[in-house]
N, CA, C and O atoms as a GROMACS GRO file, in nm:
protein
  344
    1MET      N    1   3.455   0.634   1.882
    1MET     CA    2   3.312   0.649   1.864
    1MET      C    3   3.285   0.701   1.722
    1MET      O    4   3.354   0.790   1.673
    2ALA      N    5   3.186   0.645   1.657
    2ALA     CA    6   3.153   0.683   1.520
    2ALA      C    7   3.085   0.819   1.518
    2ALA      O    8   3.010   0.855   1.608
    3ARG      N    9   3.113   0.893   1.413
    3ARG     CA   10   3.048   1.024   1.395
    3ARG      C   11   2.904   1.005   1.353
    3ARG      O   12   2.870   0.909   1.284
    4LYS      N   13   2.822   1.096   1.394
    4LYS     CA   14   2.680   1.095   1.358
    4LYS      C   15   2.667   1.130   1.210
    4LYS      O   16   2.726   1.228   1.162
    5LYS      N   17   2.590   1.051   1.138
    5LYS     CA   18   2.563   1.082   0.997
    5LYS      C   19   2.455   1.191   0.992
    5LYS      O   20   2.362   1.192   1.071
    6ARG      N   21   2.471   1.282   0.898
    6ARG     CA   22   2.377   1.394   0.887
    6ARG      C   23   2.359   1.430   0.740
    6ARG      O   24   2.436   1.386   0.654
    7TYR      N   25   2.258   1.508   0.711
    7TYR     CA   26   2.232   1.559   0.577
    7TYR      C   27   2.269   1.706   0.574
    7TYR      O   28   2.244   1.780   0.669
    8LEU      N   29   2.329   1.749   0.463
    8LEU     CA   30   2.369   1.888   0.445
    8LEU      C   31   2.301   1.942   0.320
    8LEU      O   32   2.292   1.874   0.218
    9THR      N   33   2.253   2.065   0.328
    9THR     CA   34   2.180   2.125   0.217
    9THR      C   35   2.242   2.258   0.178
    9THR      O   36   2.275   2.341   0.264
   10ALA      N   37   2.257   2.277   0.047
   10ALA     CA   38   2.304   2.405  -0.009
   10ALA      C   39   2.189   2.466  -0.088
   10ALA      O   40   2.120   2.396  -0.163
   11ARG      N   41   2.168   2.596  -0.070
   11ARG     CA   42   2.065   2.668  -0.145
   11ARG      C   43   2.136   2.773  -0.232
   11ARG      O   44   2.197   2.867  -0.181
   12MET      N   45   2.126   2.753  -0.363
   12MET     CA   46   2.195   2.840  -0.457
   12MET      C   47   2.109   2.963  -0.487
   12MET      O   48   1.987   2.958  -0.473
   13PRO      N   49   2.171   3.073  -0.530
   13PRO     CA   50   2.096   3.196  -0.558
   13PRO      C   51   1.986   3.180  -0.663
   13PRO      O   52   1.887   3.253  -0.660
   14ASP      N   53   2.003   3.086  -0.756
   14ASP     CA   54   1.902   3.066  -0.860
   14ASP      C   55   1.787   2.975  -0.815
   14ASP      O   56   1.700   2.941  -0.895
   15GLY      N   57   1.787   2.935  -0.687
   15GLY     CA   58   1.680   2.852  -0.633
   15GLY      C   59   1.711   2.704  -0.631
   15GLY      O   60   1.634   2.626  -0.573
   16TYR      N   61   1.821   2.661  -0.692
   16TYR     CA   62   1.859   2.520  -0.692
   16TYR      C   63   1.896   2.478  -0.550
   16TYR      O   64   1.965   2.551  -0.479
   17VAL      N   65   1.849   2.360  -0.509
   17VAL     CA   66   1.879   2.307  -0.375
   17VAL      C   67   1.949   2.173  -0.392
   17VAL      O   68   1.898   2.085  -0.461
   18LYS      N   69   2.064   2.157  -0.330
   18LYS     CA   70   2.141   2.033  -0.336
   18LYS      C   71   2.153   1.978  -0.196
   18LYS      O   72   2.196   2.048  -0.105
   19THR      N   73   2.114   1.851  -0.178
   19THR     CA   74   2.128   1.784  -0.048
   19THR      C   75   2.235   1.677  -0.060
   19THR      O   76   2.235   1.599  -0.154
   20ILE      N   77   2.325   1.675   0.036
   20ILE     CA   78   2.435   1.580   0.042
   20ILE      C   79   2.414   1.494   0.166
   20ILE      O   80   2.388   1.546   0.274
   21GLY      N   81   2.426   1.364   0.151
   21GLY     CA   82   2.420   1.279   0.269
   21GLY      C   83   2.343   1.151   0.247
   21GLY      O   84   2.286   1.128   0.141
   22PRO      N   85   2.342   1.070   0.349
   22PRO     CA   86   2.398   1.095   0.482
   22PRO      C   87   2.551   1.093   0.479
   22PRO      O   88   2.612   1.013   0.408
   23THR      N   89   2.611   1.181   0.556
   23THR     CA   90   2.756   1.190   0.562
   23THR      C   91   2.801   1.221   0.705
   23THR      O   92   2.731   1.285   0.782
   24ALA      N   93   2.919   1.173   0.735
   24ALA     CA   94   2.982   1.207   0.863
   24ALA      C   95   3.092   1.310   0.838
   24ALA      O   96   3.159   1.353   0.932
   25GLY      N   97   3.110   1.351   0.712
   25GLY     CA   98   3.214   1.446   0.676
   25GLY      C   99   3.189   1.584   0.734
   25GLY      O  100   3.075   1.623   0.759
   26ALA      N  101   3.298   1.656   0.756
   26ALA     CA  102   3.290   1.790   0.815
   26ALA      C  103   3.284   1.896   0.704
   26ALA      O  104   3.363   1.991   0.705
   27PHE      N  105   3.192   1.882   0.611
   27PHE     CA  106   3.181   1.975   0.500
   27PHE      C  107   3.106   2.101   0.542
   27PHE      O  108   3.009   2.095   0.617
   28THR      N  109   3.153   2.216   0.492
   28THR     CA  110   3.092   2.343   0.528
   28THR      C  111   3.038   2.419   0.408
   28THR      O  112   2.950   2.504   0.422
   29HIS      N  113   3.091   2.390   0.287
   29HIS     CA  114   3.052   2.465   0.169
   29HIS      C  115   3.035   2.373   0.047
   29HIS      O  116   3.097   2.268   0.038
   30TYR      N  117   2.949   2.417  -0.044
   30TYR     CA  118   2.921   2.349  -0.170
   30TYR      C  119   2.963   2.444  -0.281
   30TYR      O  120   2.936   2.564  -0.273
   31TRP      N  121   3.028   2.392  -0.383
   31TRP     CA  122   3.066   2.476  -0.497
   31TRP      C  123   3.008   2.415  -0.624
   31TRP      O  124   2.989   2.294  -0.633
   32ARG      N  125   2.980   2.502  -0.721
   32ARG     CA  126   2.919   2.457  -0.847
   32ARG      C  127   2.974   2.541  -0.962
   32ARG      O  128   2.989   2.662  -0.952
   33ILE      N  129   3.003   2.472  -1.072
   33ILE     CA  130   3.042   2.537  -1.196
   33ILE      C  131   2.935   2.501  -1.299
   33ILE      O  132   2.909   2.383  -1.324
   34VAL      N  133   2.875   2.602  -1.359
   34VAL     CA  134   2.781   2.582  -1.468
   34VAL      C  135   2.850   2.635  -1.593
   34VAL      O  136   2.868   2.756  -1.610
   35ALA      N  137   2.889   2.542  -1.681
   35ALA     CA  138   2.964   2.578  -1.801
   35ALA      C  139   2.872   2.582  -1.922
   35ALA      O  140   2.794   2.490  -1.946
   36MET      N  141   2.882   2.691  -1.997
   36MET     CA  142   2.808   2.705  -2.122
   36MET      C  143   2.900   2.660  -2.236
   36MET      O  144   3.009   2.714  -2.253
   37LEU      N  145   2.855   2.561  -2.312
   37LEU     CA  146   2.935   2.510  -2.422
   37LEU      C  147   2.906   2.587  -2.550
   37LEU      O  148   2.803   2.653  -2.561
   38GLU      N  149   2.995   2.579  -2.646
   38GLU     CA  150   2.975   2.646  -2.774
   38GLU      C  151   2.846   2.601  -2.842
   38GLU      O  152   2.784   2.679  -2.914
   39SER      N  153   2.805   2.476  -2.819
   39SER     CA  154   2.684   2.421  -2.880
   39SER      C  155   2.556   2.477  -2.819
   39SER      O  156   2.447   2.452  -2.871
   40GLY      N  157   2.568   2.552  -2.709
   40GLY     CA  158   2.451   2.605  -2.640
   40GLY      C  159   2.407   2.518  -2.524
   40GLY      O  160   2.321   2.558  -2.446
   41LYS      N  161   2.464   2.400  -2.511
   41LYS     CA  162   2.433   2.310  -2.399
   41LYS      C  163   2.511   2.355  -2.275
   41LYS      O  164   2.603   2.436  -2.284
   42THR      N  165   2.470   2.300  -2.161
   42THR     CA  166   2.541   2.331  -2.036
   42THR      C  167   2.594   2.204  -1.974
   42THR      O  168   2.538   2.096  -1.993
   43GLU      N  169   2.700   2.216  -1.899
   43GLU     CA  170   2.754   2.109  -1.817
   43GLU      C  171   2.766   2.164  -1.676
   43GLU      O  172   2.799   2.282  -1.656
   44VAL      N  173   2.738   2.079  -1.577
   44VAL     CA  174   2.746   2.122  -1.438
   44VAL      C  175   2.846   2.032  -1.364
   44VAL      O  176   2.840   1.910  -1.374
   45PHE      N  177   2.936   2.096  -1.292
   45PHE     CA  178   3.034   2.027  -1.209
   45PHE      C  179   3.015   2.079  -1.067
   45PHE      O  180   2.990   2.198  -1.048
   46TRP      N  181   3.026   1.992  -0.968
   46TRP     CA  182   3.004   2.036  -0.831
   46TRP      C  183   3.087   1.954  -0.734
   46TRP      O  184   3.142   1.849  -0.769
   47GLY      N  185   3.095   2.005  -0.613
   47GLY     CA  186   3.164   1.934  -0.506
   47GLY      C  187   3.138   2.002  -0.374
   47GLY      O  188   3.069   2.104  -0.367
   48HIS      N  189   3.193   1.945  -0.268
   48HIS     CA  190   3.179   2.006  -0.137
   48HIS      C  191   3.317   2.016  -0.074
   48HIS      O  192   3.408   1.940  -0.108
   49ALA      N  193   3.331   2.110   0.018
   49ALA     CA  194   3.461   2.141   0.076
   49ALA      C  195   3.449   2.153   0.227
   49ALA      O  196   3.340   2.172   0.282
   50ARG      N  197   3.562   2.143   0.293
   50ARG     CA  198   3.568   2.150   0.439
   50ARG      C  199   3.588   2.292   0.492
   50ARG      O  200   3.592   2.314   0.613
   51SER      N  201   3.602   2.390   0.400
   51SER     CA  202   3.615   2.530   0.441
   51SER      C  203   3.583   2.619   0.322
   51SER      O  204   3.582   2.574   0.207
   52LEU      N  205   3.557   2.745   0.350
   52LEU     CA  206   3.533   2.841   0.244
   52LEU      C  207   3.659   2.858   0.158
   52LEU      O  208   3.650   2.868   0.036
   53ALA      N  209   3.774   2.860   0.222
   53ALA     CA  210   3.901   2.874   0.149
   53ALA      C  211   3.921   2.758   0.052
   53ALA      O  212   3.965   2.778  -0.061
   54GLU      N  213   3.889   2.637   0.096
   54GLU     CA  214   3.902   2.520   0.008
   54GLU      C  215   3.807   2.532  -0.111
   54GLU      O  216   3.845   2.501  -0.224
   55ALA      N  217   3.684   2.576  -0.086
   55ALA     CA  218   3.587   2.593  -0.195
   55ALA      C  219   3.635   2.699  -0.294
   55ALA      O  220   3.625   2.680  -0.415
   56LYS      N  221   3.688   2.810  -0.242
   56LYS     CA  222   3.737   2.918  -0.329
   56LYS      C  223   3.855   2.872  -0.413
   56LYS      O  224   3.878   2.924  -0.522
   57SER      N  225   3.932   2.775  -0.364
   57SER     CA  226   4.050   2.727  -0.436
   57SER      C  227   4.013   2.653  -0.564
   57SER      O  228   4.100   2.625  -0.647
   58LYS      N  229   3.887   2.621  -0.583
   58LYS     CA  230   3.842   2.552  -0.705
   58LYS      C  231   3.825   2.649  -0.821
   58LYS      O  232   3.809   2.605  -0.935
   59ARG      N  233   3.828   2.777  -0.796
   59ARG     CA  234   3.808   2.879  -0.900
   59ARG      C  235   3.921   2.876  -1.005
   59ARG      O  236   3.892   2.879  -1.125
   60ALA      N  237   4.046   2.871  -0.962
   60ALA     CA  238   4.158   2.871  -1.057
   60ALA      C  239   4.153   2.751  -1.151
   60ALA      O  240   4.171   2.770  -1.272
   61PRO      N  241   4.129   2.630  -1.103
   61PRO     CA  242   4.117   2.517  -1.195
   61PRO      C  243   3.999   2.532  -1.292
   61PRO      O  244   4.003   2.480  -1.404
   62ALA      N  245   3.895   2.602  -1.250
   62ALA     CA  246   3.780   2.626  -1.340
   62ALA      C  247   3.822   2.714  -1.457
   62ALA      O  248   3.779   2.692  -1.570
   63ASN      N  249   3.906   2.814  -1.432
   63ASN     CA  250   3.957   2.899  -1.539
   63ASN      C  251   4.039   2.816  -1.639
   63ASN      O  252   4.026   2.834  -1.761
   64ASP      N  253   4.122   2.725  -1.587
   64ASP     CA  254   4.201   2.637  -1.674
   64ASP      C  255   4.110   2.545  -1.754
   64ASP      O  256   4.132   2.526  -1.874
   65ALA      N  257   4.010   2.488  -1.691
   65ALA     CA  258   3.916   2.398  -1.759
   65ALA      C  259   3.842   2.471  -1.871
   65ALA      O  260   3.818   2.414  -1.977
   66ALA      N  261   3.806   2.596  -1.848
   66ALA     CA  262   3.735   2.675  -1.950
   66ALA      C  263   3.821   2.690  -2.075
   66ALA      O  264   3.771   2.676  -2.187
   67ARG      N  265   3.949   2.717  -2.057
   67ARG     CA  266   4.040   2.729  -2.171
   67ARG      C  267   4.060   2.595  -2.240
   67ARG      O  268   4.053   2.586  -2.363
   68GLN      N  269   4.085   2.490  -2.162
   68GLN     CA  270   4.115   2.359  -2.219
   68GLN      C  271   3.994   2.298  -2.292
   68GLN      O  272   4.010   2.235  -2.396
   69ARG      N  273   3.875   2.318  -2.237
   69ARG     CA  274   3.755   2.255  -2.293
   69ARG      C  275   3.679   2.345  -2.389
   69ARG      O  276   3.583   2.302  -2.453
   70GLY      N  277   3.722   2.469  -2.400
   70GLY     CA  278   3.659   2.560  -2.493
   70GLY      C  279   3.519   2.605  -2.452
   70GLY      O  280   3.432   2.624  -2.536
   71TRP      N  281   3.499   2.624  -2.321
   71TRP     CA  282   3.368   2.671  -2.275
   71TRP      C  283   3.347   2.813  -2.326
   71TRP      O  284   3.440   2.894  -2.329
   72LYS      N  285   3.226   2.842  -2.365
   72LYS     CA  286   3.188   2.977  -2.407
   72LYS      C  287   3.194   3.071  -2.287
   72LYS      O  288   3.245   3.183  -2.296
   73SER      N  289   3.142   3.024  -2.173
   73SER     CA  290   3.145   3.098  -2.047
   73SER      C  291   3.115   3.000  -1.934
   73SER      O  292   3.077   2.885  -1.958
   74PHE      N  293   3.132   3.047  -1.812
   74PHE     CA  294   3.094   2.963  -1.698
   74PHE      C  295   3.064   3.051  -1.576
   74PHE      O  296   3.112   3.164  -1.566
   75ALA      N  297   2.985   2.996  -1.486
   75ALA     CA  298   2.956   3.062  -1.358
   75ALA      C  299   3.010   2.973  -1.248
   75ALA      O  300   2.987   2.852  -1.247
   76PHE      N  301   3.084   3.033  -1.155
   76PHE     CA  302   3.137   2.961  -1.039
   76PHE      C  303   3.067   3.016  -0.916
   76PHE      O  304   3.071   3.136  -0.890
   77GLU      N  305   3.004   2.927  -0.839
   77GLU     CA  306   2.926   2.971  -0.723
   77GLU      C  307   2.959   2.887  -0.601
   77GLU      O  308   2.994   2.769  -0.612
   78ILE      N  309   2.948   2.948  -0.485
   78ILE     CA  310   2.971   2.881  -0.358
   78ILE      C  311   2.853   2.910  -0.266
   78ILE      O  312   2.805   3.023  -0.260
   79ALA      N  313   2.808   2.807  -0.195
   79ALA     CA  314   2.702   2.826  -0.096
   79ALA      C  315   2.742   2.754   0.034
   79ALA      O  316   2.806   2.649   0.031
   80GLU      N  317   2.705   2.814   0.145
   80GLU     CA  318   2.729   2.751   0.274
   80GLU      C  319   2.632   2.636   0.292
   80GLU      O  320   2.515   2.646   0.256
   81LEU      N  321   2.680   2.525   0.348
   81LEU     CA  322   2.595   2.410   0.375
   81LEU      C  323   2.526   2.426   0.509
   81LEU      O  324   2.585   2.475   0.606
   82GLU      N  325   2.401   2.383   0.515
   82GLU     CA  326   2.323   2.385   0.639
   82GLU      C  327   2.286   2.241   0.674
   82GLU      O  328   2.252   2.162   0.586
   83GLU      N  329   2.294   2.207   0.801
   83GLU     CA  330   2.251   2.074   0.843
   83GLU      C  331   2.098   2.068   0.838
   83GLU      O  332   2.030   2.158   0.887
   84THR      N  333   2.045   1.962   0.779
   84THR     CA  334   1.901   1.944   0.768
   84THR      C  335   1.860   1.811   0.826
   84THR      O  336   1.939   1.717   0.825
   85PRO      N  337   1.737   1.800   0.877
   85PRO     CA  338   1.693   1.673   0.934
   85PRO      C  339   1.682   1.565   0.825
   85PRO      O  340   1.657   1.595   0.708
   86ALA      N  341   1.700   1.442   0.866
   86ALA     CA  342   1.694   1.327   0.773
   86ALA      C  343   1.558   1.308   0.712
   86ALA      O  344   1.538   1.216   0.632
   0.00000   0.00000   0.00000
């Protein structure tokens, strides 16, 4: 039997809202990296994970990316996903 497709929403502390879907995936958390570049511009990287532990595991690669890409600074954030109506 096919899984029901649903929409998932993350609400970040700064008020940003990200909706993912429709998806049948068992995602529970959304992660986001906001990187400040030397030029003053920002880059945003994001993804979703199947557990809080999986989302937290993205932190170490973010530290490596900051060194490799020469980011001035970055913020790493995680939010729990909520199921929302279509």
